[in-house]
N, C-alpha and C positions, 0 to 999 in steps of 0.2 A: 426510288423503290428500296425498301429496307433490305439489308444484306441477308441472303439466304443463311439460315442457321437453325439449329434445333430449337431454339427459343421461338423463333417465328412459326415453326411447324406446330409447336405446342399451342401457341396463341390461336392459330387458325382452327385447331381441333378442340381447344378447350381442355387440354390435358397437361400434365406436368412435363418438364423437359427430361426428367428421369425416365418416364414412361416412353418418351420418344427415343432415348438412347437405348433402352432395352429393346424396343421394336425394331430399330435399325440393325441391332446386332443379334436378333433372334434369341435373346436371353430372357430370363425371368418367366413370369406367368401371363404375359401379354397375350391376348387371344389372337388368332391368326386373322380374324376379321379386322381388329383394330390395327394389327401390324401392317396389314395390306393398306389400310387407309393412310397410315404414317408414311409408308413408302410411296404411295400415290402422290401425296402432298409434297414429299421431298423432291420427286421427279418434276412436279408442276412448277416449283419455285427454283429449280436447278440447284439444290443443295448437294454438295460434295463434302464428305468427311475430311477433316484436317488430320493428316497422318501424324503430325507431331502431337496433337491433342489426344488422338486415339491411342497413341503409345503411353501418354501420360496416364490416361484413364485406365489403360490395361495394367500398368504397373500398380495404380491404386487398388484395382481389383485383385490383383495377385497378393498384395500386401495384407489385404483385409480378408482374404478367403481363409487363410490359415497361418498360424504363426511359424509353421514349418514349410509353408508353400503349397501350391496347388498340387494335389496327388496325381501322379502318373505311374501307372502299372507297367513295369517292364517284364514281360514274360520270356524267360530265357531258355532257349533250346540249344545253346552252344555246349559242346561237350569238352572243351579243353580250357585250362586256365588261361593259356596265352590270348585265345580269342575272346574270352570274357573280359580279361583286362584290356585288350585292344579296343573293345566297344563300350563295356559297361562303364568303365572309369571316366572316360571323357563325356559320355552322356550324363552321367551324375553330376560332373563338374559344371557342365553347360546348364543343366537343369537348375542347379543351385543359383547360377548367375542370373537366370531368367525369372526366378521366383517359384520354381517348382519343387516338389520333393519326389524322389523315385521310390517306389515300393517294388522290390525284387520278388519275383514269383516264379517258382519252378513249374514244369509241366505236371509233375506228381502232386504238387500242392493245389494246383488249379483243378486237377481231376478229382480232388477230395471234397471240393465245394459241391453241395447239392444243386445249387443254381449259380454257377460262376458269374454270369453277367450281373445278376441281382446282387451277389455278394459284393462285387467290385463297386457297383453303382452305390449301394448303400454305405460304403466306406468313403464315398465322395470322389472316387477316381474320375477324372475328366478325360483322360486319354490313355491309350494302350499302344506300347511299342512291342512288336513282335521281333524278337532277336534270334537269328540263327535259323537252321533248316526245318522250320515248322511245317508239318504235313497239313494238307487241306482237311484231313480227317481227325485233327486234334480237337477241334471244337464241335460241340453237338449242333445239330441242324436248328435247334430253337435258340441258340446264342443270339441275343438281341444287340447287334453291332451299332444300331442307331443310337444307343445311350452314350457313345464314346467317339472321340476322335481317335483314329486308327492309323498307325504307320508300320511298314515293314523296314527293318534295317538289315542289309547284308543279303545273303544268298538263301535260296529256299528250295525245297524239294518240288514244290509245284507253285505256279504262279497264282497268287491269291489277289482278289480284286481291290487292293488298297493302294494308296500312294507309297512309293518306295524309294529309299535312298540306298544305292549299291554301287559296287565297283563297275567301271566302264569296261565290259569284257572285251569288246572288239578293239578298243584302244590299247588294252594291256597286251593282247596278243601281237597287235601290230607293232607297238612300241618295241617289244622284245625282238621281234623278227628284224626290224630295222636296225636295231643296235647290233645284233649279231652279224648282219650283212656289213654294217660299218666297220666292224672289227675284222673283216677280211674273210668270212666264212662263206662257203657256197653250197655245200651239201648239208642243209639244215634239216634236221628231223624234229618234228613237233610231237613230243611225248606228252600230250595234254591228258590222256586217260579219262576215266569216267568214274563217278561214285556208284556205290551199290547200296540202296536203290539210287537211280539217276536223279541228279538235281537239275533244275531248269537251265543253269548256266553251263552245263555239260554240252548241251546242244549248241549253245551260243559260241563256246570255244571251238568246237569242231567245225562249225560253219565259218567262223572267222579264219581258222587255219587253212581250210580248203580254199577260201576266197582270197586271201592274202597270197598264198603260194601262186595260185593261177595268175593273179594280176602282176605280181613281181617277176615271175619266171614263166612266161606264157610258153616258151619254146623248150624249156628244159625237161629232162626226165625227173619227176618230182618223187620225193620219198613220201609214201602215204602216211598220214599222221597216225601215231599210235593211239587207239581209242579203247584199249583194253581196261579192265578193272584196275584202279589205282593200287589195290592191294596185292595184285598178282605180280610179284617181283620177277619171277622166272619168265613170264611172258614179255615183260618189258625188256629184260636182258636179251632174250631171243630176237626181239624186233631190232635192237641195236646192232646185233651181230649180224643179222640177215641183211640190213640195209646200209650198214657201215657209214653213218653220217660223220661229217667232221665236227659237227656241234649238235648238241640236243638242247632243245628248249622244253623243259620239264614243267610239270604242274607245281611241284614243291621240292625242297631240298633233300627230302628223304630219298628221292629217286637218285640223286647224285650219290648219296652214301650207299645205296644198294649196288649201283654199278661198280663203285670202287671195291666194295666187299666181294664182288664177283670177278675181281682181277682186271677191271678196266681202268687204265690209268688216266686220270683226270687231273690236270688238263694236258699231260704229255701226249696222249694218243687221242683224246676226245675232249673237246670243250664242253662246257655246260652253263646254261643259264636257266633261272627259275621264274616262273610267272608270280610266285609268292615268296617273298623273303621279308625278314625284318632287317632293320639297319645293320650293316655289318655282320650278316648271318655267316657264322663259322661252324663247319661241321668238323668232328673229330676224326680220330684214327691215328695211324703212325705219323702222317703229315697233316696236321690241321689246315683246313682250306676255307678261304673267304669266298662265298659264293656270289656270282653276278646275278642281277635279275631285278624284278619290279618290286617296289614297296607299294602296296595297295592303298596306302594312306587311310587306314581304318579309323584313325582318330578324327580325320576330317569328315569321313562318312558319318560317324557318330555325332559330331558337332552339328552337321547340316541336318541330321534327322531331328535333333532336338530344336533346332531353329524353325524347322518346318512344323513340328508338333506345337510350338508356340503360336504360329500363325493360325493353324487349324483351331486350337482351343480359343484364341482371341476372337476368331470370326465364326465360332460355333459351327465348324464343318464336322458333322457327325456321320457315322456309318459308312456305307459303301459308296464311294463317289461314282457319279455317271461316267466320268473320263479319268481313270486313274493316272497319276503322273509318276514318272520315273525320273529321278534325279541322279545322273551318272557322275561319279567322281573318278578322275583320271589317275592312273598309277605314275609312279616316278622311278626312273631308271637309276640303279646304283651299280657301278663297276665293281669287279672282283676278281680274285686270282684264278677262278675257274674259267675265265674267258679272256685268255691272253690276246693282245691286239697284234694280229698277223700283218697288219699293214706297216707295222714299224720294224719290220725285218725279223 
């Protein structure tokens, strides 16, 4: 029996191998009726695509699509230069390696379009990456997502129904907690806080904090996690003074600076670790301090986001998926002066 191949499918149906290829990849102008016939014959003869050949074909498609690469729109809702550099730069680098070009679009620019979906589509955009805390009210109800492959990268105000690449919230909280315990601390306060308005990962951090405390210290008198607004410095300081932890696991390094400004000696009187730090994160003051905590590996999040976008474009996965996927990237622990090791005397 002849080897199952696209050529054999084409011979059985009396069509070209190019048409077979387009039908199997849901590309081009092949009708649904013909595409269904192609797929039925493929199943009948046991045809399976060769991943190596598919990859080569994909590279040919990319190189011929545009001299600059296949257009991907990155709609950027991040509001700090650090976050933009953490995500945008590696997305752009990886996109270039895979044969894509990134078009950077701000929310203000998006709203200026009379018909944003049609504008992007007519520019040849194949995919959309939503970067940062985008609200579900940003896009009009008539925005046609089916025209694009869509991904969320990072954290969001509300869960949107798309595939997402983001930090592993539970792992991050658990990693910090276990590291602080391993350094010899027992009265651990989790100052995880919340955004205003709340983001979806606020509830995830709070749930992780409660669960980890109860599992690790089932019989202990636990310090209730701080869940006040992240911008309310005085409420945070009051919580610290009321509960007197020996170590605080905070949301960001700014909380450490706030407590030092309020006369709390770190690390002499109170140790500190952060759920979000950059490598060798140092805060200033009379005594500069290297803060211990988690690196969220945003570069890896960005790279994996672009890798997934490549797969979605390659296999023509458009619009809102039936079962959205979440790819979770683990954080990495970095020691620092804010968390002395009490186990070493």
